[in-house]
Residue, then its C-alpha position, 0 to 999 in steps of 0.5 A: m978511459r984513463q990508462q990506469l983504469v984500462q990496465l986495472l980493467y984488463k988486469v981484473s978480466t985476465s984474472s984466473a978468479l973469474d973463470d975459476g968458478y969460486i964467486e967469493l974470490a971474484e968478488q974480492l978481486i973486484v971490489n978491490a979494483i973498484i976501490d983502487g980504480l976509483n980511489n975510494t975507500r968504500a965499495s960494495i956488492w948487493l944481490f937482489n932476492k928472487d922477486n926483486t923486492e929487496c937487495h942484501c949486501q953480499l960483500l962491502f969493503d971500507r978501508a977507512n974503518n977496516n971493515v970487510n963485511q956488513s949485513l945490510i938490507l935494502s927493500r923496494e918498499n922503503y926506497p922506491a925511488y932508488f929501486s925505480a932508478l936501478d930498474t931504468q938506468r945503466v949507471i947511477i951518478a949521484n954526485n950529491a947523494h943527499t939530493d940526487p932523485a935516486t939516492f936522496e932516500f938514504s940521506e937521513h939514515y945511511l949517508t949522513p951517519l957514514g959521512i957519505n956524500s957521493m954514490l956511483d952505482a951500476p947494476i949487475r945484469f946476468k942473462g939479461e936480468m938485473i941481479g944486483i948492484f955495484c955500489c961505490e961510495h965516496t966520503g968527504s967532499f962531494r965528488q964529480w964522477e967522471d965518464d970514464e969512471c962510470t964506464f969502468l964500473s959498468g965494465l966490472a959489472d960485466l965481468y962479475g957476469r962472467a964470474l957468475s957463469a964460471q960458477e954456475s959451470r962449476i956447479v953444474k959440473q960438480q952436479l954431473e960428477v956427482a950424478n955420473h958417480r951415482l949413475e956408475e954406482r947404479v950401473i954396477e949395482r944393476t950390472n951385479t943384479l943382472q949378472k946375478t939374475l943371469e946366473e940364476l937364469t943359466g941355472t934354471q936354463g940348464k935345469l930345463i934343458e936336462a928336464e926337456k932331455m929326460a923328457a924326450l928320452g923318456n918318450l924314446v924309451a917308451g917308443v923303442a920298448h914298443e918297437v922292440n916288443t914286436p920283434i922280440g915277441i916274434a922271436v919268442t913265438a919262433n922259438s916256441s914253435a921250434t921247441d914244440n916241434l923238437k919235442q915231437l921230434t924226439q918223441q918219435l926218435n924214442d918210439n922208433t916212428l921218425s921217418k925220413s920225410n917227418l925229419q925233413k919237415f921238422v928240419a925245415h920248420i926248425n931252420e925257419c924258426l931259427i931264421i925268423a928268430s934271428s932276423n927279429l933279434d938282430r932288428a931288436a939288437a940294432l934298435i937297442c944299439n941305436f937307442k943306447q947311443t942316442a940316449v948317451d949322446q943326449y945326456s952328454l954335451d962333450i965334444s967328440t968326432v962323428k961321421l955326420n951322415d951315420y950319426l944322423a941316420n942312427t938318430i933318425h932310426s932311433l925315432t922310428p916308433l915316432t915317425r912310423s906311427h905319424k906315417v913319415t918318411t925321412t931323407i938324409e942328403c949328406d956326404k958320407a965321408l963328412t966327419l965333424i968335431t962337434v957336440s954330438g949330444a946337442l945335435s941329437q937333441i935338436i933333431m929329435n926335438l925338430v922331429s917331435n915338433s914336426c910329428v906333434h904339430g906339423f903332421k896332425d891329421r895329415e897323410d903323406n908326411h915327409i922330412n928332409i935333412a940336407v947338409h951342405l959344406d962351405t970349405q971356405q968358411h970352415t962351416y956346414t949348413l944343416r937344413y931341416s924341412d917338412n911338408g907339414h901345416g907350417m906356421s903363422k906369422d905370429v907363431l913364427q915370431s915367438v917360436f923360440e921363446p921359452f914356454f911358447t907353445t901353441t898346445r898349452g892345454n895338450g901337454g906342450s911345454g913350450l920348451g923344445m924349440a927354445i932348447v933348439y935355439n940355445l943348443a944351436t947358439q951356445a953348445l954348437q956355436g952356430d946360428v939358426k934361422i927359421h922360414s914358414q908359411p901356413e900349410q907350406g911346412i917349415t925350413v930350419t936352417f943351421t950354420f955350425p963350424l966344422s970343428l969346435s974347440 
């Protein structure tokens, strides 16, 4: 190939216009290169339609007539020989375009009026398919096309395919950018929607927790009222008996019939009544005190300092009416000196819900029921483990998988709300900043293990 054509081909191949993705600039560059390289005045680019039945003029330069564009269409039906040659030949070399088997169909209506005598056409292929033509049309005398000129035109056709790839990449990139922008907008929109939903769920969750706490508190009030009624009733009876005996003592004293032995009997009886009344009032006072502390803690989620063993004991003691009615014994294994900075109300609520679940579900129709609460300290991790276990009916695998889900209950028709264990999980992981695991098998009881930090900030 002549050095001029090599240099021109190299110049086109290294131009940024080929790879910028704007095919119009690449087309102008290539058509000018055809005219300059082949020393010609007329060159054009033609592109096929989808089914290759027509090709239209994409760009035409005619320097002799100062024409840079021309709207022309060629159809396979009108020029079958030409289209057949394009389908089978690498390059159409028509030194005499009027008689060449591939181009003679253009002679009367196209070549002669424009003074075109020779044609050199190279098919454009992209991704293995012919998509168009580079056409070089020579006016004036007939021209003998050289091999290096054919190679040059074919090389430019290949470079045009590169420009098409760049355009395709640019379009895909733009589409991706638009898609990403739309995706970002959708993500922002979905995020805002989820945030709003989360806020609504958080609000609903707070209301449910408060409702569940108040429900548990209501049950506790009923149980404590029943439990307090017994010692107060005994104290009232003892006081009434002492009052009656005091009236008799006063009457005998007024009648001067009081003997030493009767006085001793009266004193002994009154002393016994006072002891009975005092012990039962102390019992009622202790129960009310524990209830008061539990009630305050249930309603408050403030951080406070507590001695864990005493706090657990007071919480369990406040549940005596519930555990006694289900024949439950409770043991606590905890270092009596262990002091925590924690949300005591959340811890109280967790214990109360677990004990309630054990009594309602685990100990139904059972005797010899037992609950154990064991606390172990991990000084290296600055955490403690609270393990709650009972010897009740246990849970099946399906129940165990759903036990922490809100509104999941196995006693839907018997007043179960399905919120107790969900609240246990939320209080443990959020209010107390810990984690919770549960293990159970049918008729093997349950074990719920919590891991909490020793100090909450």
